C-alpha positions in Angstrom: -0.3 -17.1 2.2 -3.8 -15.2 1.7 -5.2 -16.9 4.5 -2.5 -16.4 7.0 -2.1 -12.3 6.3 -6.2 -12.3 6.8 -4.9 -12.3 10.3 -1.5 -11.5 10.5 -1.6 -8.0 8.8 -3.3 -6.0 11.3 -0.8 -6.9 14.3 1.9 -5.0 12.1 -0.5 -1.5 11.7 1.6 1.3 12.6 0.7 2.2 16.8 -0.6 5.8 16.1 -2.3 7.3 13.3 -5.6 7.1 11.5 -7.3 4.2 10.2 -7.9 4.1 6.8 -9.9 1.6 4.6 -7.7 -0.9 3.0 -7.8 -3.3 0.0 -5.8 -6.5 0.4 -4.4 -7.4 -3.3 -3.2 -10.6 -4.4 -0.8 -10.1 -7.8 0.4 -12.7 -10.1 1.8 -13.4 -13.3 -1.1 -14.3 -15.6 0.8 -17.1 -16.9 3.2 -18.4 -14.4 2.4 -19.4 -10.9 6.2 -19.0 -10.2 5.6 -14.6 -9.3 3.4 -13.0 -7.0 3.0 -10.7 -4.5 0.2 -9.7 -1.8 -0.3 -6.1 -1.4 -2.0 -3.7 1.1 -3.4 -0.2 -0.4 -5.4 2.5 0.7 -9.1 2.5 -1.0 -8.1 6.4 -1.5 -5.4 5.8 -3.7 -5.7 5.3 -7.5 -4.8 3.2 -10.1 -2.2 5.2 -11.0 -0.2 4.4 -7.8 -0.6 1.1 -8.1 0.8 1.0 -11.7 3.9 3.3 -10.1 4.3 0.6 -7.9 4.4 -2.3 -10.1 6.5 -0.9 -13.0 8.9 -0.2 -10.1 8.7 -3.7 -8.1 9.0 -5.9 -11.7 8.0 -4.1 -15.0 9.7 -0.6 -15.3 12.4 -1.1 -18.7 11.8 1.9 -21.5 9.0 3.4 -19.9 6.2 1.4 -22.4 2.3 2.2 -21.8 0.2 0.4 -19.6 -3.6 -0.6 -18.5 -5.6 -1.9 -16.0 -8.9 -3.7 -17.4 -11.8 -3.4 -14.9 -14.8 -5.4 -15.4 -14.5 -4.5 -19.3 -13.5 -0.6 -18.7 -9.5 0.3 -19.6 -7.9 2.5 -17.4 -4.7 4.0 -19.3 -1.9 6.5 -18.4 -2.8 10.1 -18.7 -0.6 10.9 -21.7 -0.8 13.8 -24.5 -3.9 15.6 -22.5 -6.0 12.2 -21.8 -6.3 8.7 -22.5 -7.1 6.8 -25.5 -10.3 6.6 -27.1 -12.6 5.2 -24.7 -10.5 4.4 -22.2 -10.8 6.1 -18.4 -7.7 7.8 -16.9 -5.9 6.0 -14.3 -6.2 8.7 -11.8 -9.2 7.1 -9.9 -9.2 6.1 -6.6 -9.8 2.4 -5.9 -12.9 2.6 -3.7 -14.7 4.0 -6.7 -13.5 0.7 -9.3 -12.5 -2.1 -6.9 -14.2 -3.9 -4.1 -13.6 -7.2 -2.3 -13.7 -9.8 -5.0 -12.9 -7.9 -8.3 -10.8 -9.6 -10.2 -8.9 -7.6 -12.8 -6.3 -7.1 -14.9 -3.0 -5.2 -16.1 -0.7 -5.1 -18.7 2.5 -3.5 -19.2 3.7 -2.6 -23.2 1.8 -3.4 -25.9 4.6 -4.9 -27.8 6.3 -7.3 -25.8 3.3 -7.4 -22.6 4.3 -8.5 -19.0 0.6 -9.3 -18.0 -0.2 -9.9 -14.3 -3.9 -10.6 -13.1 -4.9 -9.2 -10.1 -7.8 -9.9 -7.3 -9.0 -8.2 -4.4 -9.0 -10.7 -1.6 -10.3 -8.5 1.5 -11.0 -5.2 2.8 -10.4 -3.9 6.5 -9.8 -0.7 8.6 -6.0 0.0 9.7 -2.5 2.1 9.8 0.0 1.6 7.5 1.3 5.0 7.5 1.4 7.7 4.6 2.4 5.2 1.7 -0.4 4.6 -0.2 0.6 0.7 -0.2 2.8 -1.9 1.4 4.2 -4.9 0.5 3.3 -8.3 2.7 4.6 -11.0 1.0 6.3 -12.1 -1.9 7.5 -15.2 -3.7 11.1 -16.1 -3.6 13.4 -15.7 -6.6 13.0 -19.0 -8.9 16.3 -21.1 -9.2 17.1 -21.3 -12.8 20.1 -23.9 -13.8 22.7 -23.4 -17.1 21.6 -24.7 -20.2 25.1 -25.9 -20.4 26.3 -27.0 -17.0 23.0 -26.8 -14.5 25.6 -24.1 -12.1 23.1 -21.6 -11.3 21.7 -19.0 -13.7 22.8 -15.5 -14.4 21.7 -14.4 -17.2 18.6 -15.1 -19.9 19.5 -15.2 -24.1 16.7 -13.3 -25.1 17.0 -15.1 -28.6 17.2 -18.5 -26.7 13.7 -18.1 -25.5 12.1 -19.1 -28.9 14.4 -21.6 -29.7 15.3 -23.7 -26.5 13.7 -24.7 -23.9 16.4 -23.2 -21.5 17.7 -20.3 -22.2 19.5 -19.7 -19.1 23.6 -19.4 -18.8 25.6 -19.6 -15.7 28.4 -16.8 -15.9 30.6 -18.3 -17.3 29.0 -19.8 -20.3 27.1 -16.5 -21.4 30.5 -15.3 -22.0 31.2 -18.3 -24.4 27.5 -18.0 -25.8 26.8 -18.3 -29.5 24.4 -15.3 -29.9 25.2 -11.4 -29.5 26.3 -9.8 -26.3 22.7 -7.6 -26.4 20.8 -10.8 -26.4 21.8 -11.4 -22.7 19.7 -9.6 -20.1 20.1 -10.7 -16.3 18.1 -13.2 -14.3 15.7 -11.3 -11.8 13.0 -12.0 -9.8 10.1 -10.7 -12.2 8.0 -11.7 -14.6 9.2 -9.2 -17.3 12.3 -11.3 -16.9 14.1 -11.8 -20.4 11.7 -9.2 -22.5 13.0 -6.1 -23.7 15.5 -4.1 -22.0 14.3 -5.2 -18.6 16.8 -5.5 -16.0 15.2 -5.7 -12.8 
C-alpha cells in the first residue's frame, strides 16, 4: 500500500488551488499489525491537528490527555496554561519537527494507554483542499468470532480480556454473559477497542 500510494495520491489532487508541502504518514497500532491507516498532511498543519484527527477516528472516549514523542521530546496538549514540566506544546507545525523518514509515537490516555507508532514515509507538493489532512487508506475491520458459538462478534468483554484468550461475544451470547453489562463494549475498528469507555 505504501508503494502504491506514492504513485497514486498525486492522481487524486484537486484540479485547482495552491500547492502545499505534504507529508505522507503511516499510522499503526504500536502492538498489532491489524490497525493501520495512511494519511497525507500539510507540513504547515500542527501536531494538535494530528492529535485531533487521531482522537476522532480511533481514540476519543473520555477526554484523556495525550502526547507525541518525537526524537526524545514530548509534545502534549496545552492545558491549564501550558504543557507539563519539560514537555512542549502540540501547537507546533509538522515541518518544524518532522522530516522524511522520521519515526515517532503517540500515546492517548496515561492510565489505560493506547499507543500508536507513526512514520513519515514520503513528502511532496500537492493540493488536498482546505483541510489539514486526508485519509489515503485504512485497514479493513478485523472479524472476531464469539467465544461461545463462533458467530461474528458484536461485543467485547473488558473483564474477560485479562482472563480469556477470546473475550468476544455475539449479540445473543452477550445477553447471557456472566460478567456485568457495564463490562461489555462494542467491537469497533480501532486499537482502543475494549479499553476504558471507548465505543467507536
